N, C-alpha and C positions, 0 to 999 in steps of 0.2 A: 350221880349213879350210872353205872355202866349199863348199856342198852343191849339186849340180846339180838343178835343177827343170825340169819340162817340162809339156807339155799335160796329161798324165795325173796328175801328182802335185802340181801347183801348189796347188790348193785345200786339199788335206790338209796340205801343209807350210807354206804361207803364210798362207792366209786363216784357217784353223782354229788357227794358232799362238797359244799363251798368252803369247808374248814378241813384242816388236817385231821385225820382219823387214826386212832390207835386200836388195832384189832388184836385182841387177846384169844388165841386159839387154845382151847382147854377141853378137858373131859372130867366128869364127876369122879372117876376112879384114880385120877392123877394126883399124887401127893405134892409134887412141886407146883402144880397149877393152884392148888389150895394155898400154897405160900405166896403166890404172885397175886391172888385175888384181892387181898386187902390193899396192896400197893396200887392196883388199878383203880380200886374205889377212891383212894386218896387223890390220885392223879385226876380223876374225873371231877372231883370237887374243886381241886385247886386251879384247874384249867378250864372250868365251866365257862362256856361262851366263847372260848378260844379254839378248843379242841373237842372233838367227839371221841369218847372212849366206849368201845363196844366189845362184846364177848361172842365168840362163836364156838358152840359145842361141836367138836369134830365128829362125835358119834352120831348126832342127829343132822349134820350138814356135810355129808360126804362129797357133794359136787364142789363146794367152796374149797374144802380141804384138799381135794385132788387138784383143782385148778391152780392153787398156790403151792403145791408140792409140800404140804404140811406132813412131815415124817416124824418130827419129835414135838412133844408138847411139855411145857407151854412154849409156844412161839408167838412173839409178839411182832406184828407187822405194822409199820408206820406208813400210811398212805398220804400223799399230797397231790392234789389235782388228779385224782383217780389213779394214780400209779404209786407203786412201792418205792418209798424214799429211803427206808432203813429197815432193819430187821433185828430182833434179838431172840436167841433160842435159849431156853433154860431159865431157872429161877436165878435171878441176880438182885443185887440191892437196888433200892428205888433210885439212887443217884444214876445208875446206869440208863434207866429209862428217861429220867429228866433231862440228861445231856442230850440224847437223841431227840427228844421232844422239842427242846429249846432250839435246836438246829432248824427245826421245820417252821417255827413261828416267827 
């Protein structure tokens, strides 16, 4: 299950993670975000123990969204060793995420 992150806990859960982290930047009102949500849930179960999957609501976490220049949602950032390793903007098929994720682990 994807974990919620926000301006307060982002660094502790994402930047300091010893595993690769997939961050789904989303908003409640975003239709494409709702299309990506079940894919992120599947990935969180399939990669449990290998990768951390988190969700960040752009409306309630403006500082993190601004820091990473999130202008379009959904935006998925792939972090490894505290740094952005890859990025996907928009709703795409699950395989697009899996290919990027497999390159990190």
